[in-house]
Phi, psi and omega in degrees: 000128181262164178225178179298339181276359176261345187276115177073015184238035178289153178295147179213177186304325185286340185228009177218127179223149175295137178264124180211139181292346179293342177291336183301320186287328177295316180295312183297318181292330180279327182272321184234056187301326186262003178284150181294135180246316188229133168233124179207103184059238179273354183281132174225120179228142176267182186286329177296316180293319182293318178297319179299318179295321178297318180292322175300314182295315179301315180298316181295319179295318178297320178296336177270008174093017179268131186227185179305132176085355175279146181265129173246111181269145177228136177241083189224144169280192181280081181233168183306321181301328180292320176298314182299321180296329181293343177250315186296316184298309178289346176299335180251014178082004179280171186245126183273122176248102180272120186268142177291117187288353179269352187280157179273177186296324181296315180294317179296319178300318177301314183294318179296321180288313182296320179276356179055049182299130176267335182222144170232121176254119190225139174285149183295338177300332184248021184302314183292321178299315180295317178301315181294320181294314183291329182299333182269003183268141177289313178259108185281128176280164171288126182251131183240132185266128176251117181256092183277123182297339179281353180260305186126201189293300179065189180261119179298128184275323188204163174284343180268113183269145182302313181294325177292322178298317180301327180293340176285341188267164181263120180293346177253019183309131181269089179283170182223155175290158173294152178295331183224129180292350174280351177302147179292138175248329181207162180230121180235132181266138176291172187292335177064046181287339174229115183073193181287149178293156178260142180270112181268125185255124176261155174243167184299316182299314181297318180295320178299311184293315183289328176300317179285330176297324178301312183288331181291313183287339182259355182048053189292320187075178182281152172061047173292155172250108191252125179264128185275080171269336176276132179298132177291343177284344184271108182052040185050046179058037182058025180074008181288338172303324179280321180300307185297324178293318179301324183268013180052042180272189179243126175273111174264110188276152180209119186296320181211157182288118178222109186308316181296318179292320179301311181295324177296315181293324177301316179291310188296324187246009179053051180301136181254333185218149174202159179231162175160173178287159178306332181298330179294316178297319179298321180295323179296323180292333182266008176286170182293151177303325180297320181291326183280346183282149169091005175273108187248019178223160181281136176242134178259129181238128176259126182231150182233168183088207178290129181295152176300149176295168186304318183298321180291316180300316179299315181292323179294319178297321178296332179283348180098016180250122180265124187264130170245128184261127179233173180214142175185187180215169176303321185291352181233033173067022183098219186288139178222354170232156183218142173282081183300121189276146179241138186300331181292348179274347187301325186270001180290156174300155184307313182301320180289321177297319180295322179296318177293318183291340180287345181285146181280346164088217187239167186291150168303157172304331188266358177268132186292325181186151174229152177206144168251118187213176176285124185293343180266312182273341184064021176269140179294147177276161177297149177272068184246000181071009183233318185287125183270135174217181178268145176280128176241143182227151172209153178144184184289346180256028168260141184308161170295322181152187179266128183301127176057028182218071183296329180295312179295324179296313180298319180295320181295330183257014183302134177079011177084011178227156170276126181273115184279332187081005178260136180262138184209168168249160180246123180273164184302328181276006177090357178280135177263154182220118182291138176250333177177170166278150177307321184279349184259341183302139180258128177249106186243113181060033180086354180263134175279130179240123177280120178295330179295321178297317180292320179297319178301320178294316180299320181296341179281347177289128186297341183266351188265128177266319179219151180209147174213142183236133177226171178278138172242129180304140181218129184298322184277312189260357185089302173201153180225159179292134175237121184260130172250124185229148171247126182274154174292149182306326183267013188296327183077209183278111176229128184255167175302320180297322179299315182294315181296319179297320178298316181296324180296334179284342189236353184229155169300147189302322184289344179269350184290132177303135176273342181223140175231126180243126178268119186194169168277137185274134177288138184224157171280175180292344178264008175090003179281139179286133183274089184292335179295328176292316180294324177298319178297319179294322180295323179294331184271354180293142179285000000 
């Protein structure tokens, strides 16, 4: 049915444009050409120089035969070339595939083949892995070597050097927007803990929208100084390569997470913002007193996953770091909900503030909808803070789908929502709070046990630095909680009995771990604990 507002009011060139984050760098370079863009070791580049380099790279790739829909894979840490690739590759309509630098040659080889990579840009630190991965491919991609002065010699990946490639390009290259904002901009692979990883495809519109959503929920303002503690290969750095560029900020690069180095860079460059897993914040607290001294300005840190326990939040705040808790997945461009803070909570005791901050919160302005519901009926659960359901998401920042996997795509979008696989409760005020992953929930004697609840209790023990809880098979109960913990260096003598006794004081008896294993916890490159590894270990315990 049409109305008077449909007649003669169709979109046209003057009032409708494709939305893409690559436009951010053109605007920033034209408005703030001399403002700092990149800091990396001794390297200092402004926005005019950075934009010129991006155009050179785009031009050179096009000259090498790369076109719309071709995949350009990168195996890079958080260095300037990684920022440049986030703009140069989509400038020619190609698709950026950021590879997890912790993966082995077999996994990388699968991704390069599955994504049909035409180019691989790789840092020398990962030279041997890339050589091994490419050797097994039938169709060999063009391999480009990145020699980062902050690393050292390394293994040369290719005879074609990144800086030499840039010299082939035109610094005034006239790039173009995609014809359709639904065009793919990037390809990110899931962790693949069971079977091969799935290729998650992002589009230009989603990347544009989520980049602006980041600055909105964080109230960043112009010219933030952003420290890259979060890997840019992970969900395209939660879209922050585009966010920081849009806000004419400064990208402070960091090859690897080093607590002492992080604190030094915060002081030296007056860093205002950083992102990462709670483990990064925990590592900062365990740095030397000398490293922690001298930070005299507020730093904002965005963290995802399980929020840090109260003790960690309190200590981090004393250090001058303000924590914002978000939630998201690879399939939704990174974070899409935020524990939106309210001023009336500021005066609450630390434990109460930490409990509120642990919630995953409400949707970004840019997320179309959230729901906690029954995964079978798709009906929302009551907002009572008790009834557990699955988190469902919808909106422009949900992936296009899984590459070459229509079955998995249809299942993920069943019922008109994206199925996250995360279990949560819905509070009366509309804030959601994760209780577990569907695959992590422990069912003991018919009772559901949230591993997150047990982990939160373990983190309150003064001797525990890290903790993870998984199910251990049990003949009587089906399965029982098994805790894997890492003690603080100064913990002294702490026994399994001590930990269990502590849990009994704070948990219902059926939720108390029956087994405690003292160990270093296996983690992904983004700091997430690999529970599938711990589940296997728990099964093998006598």
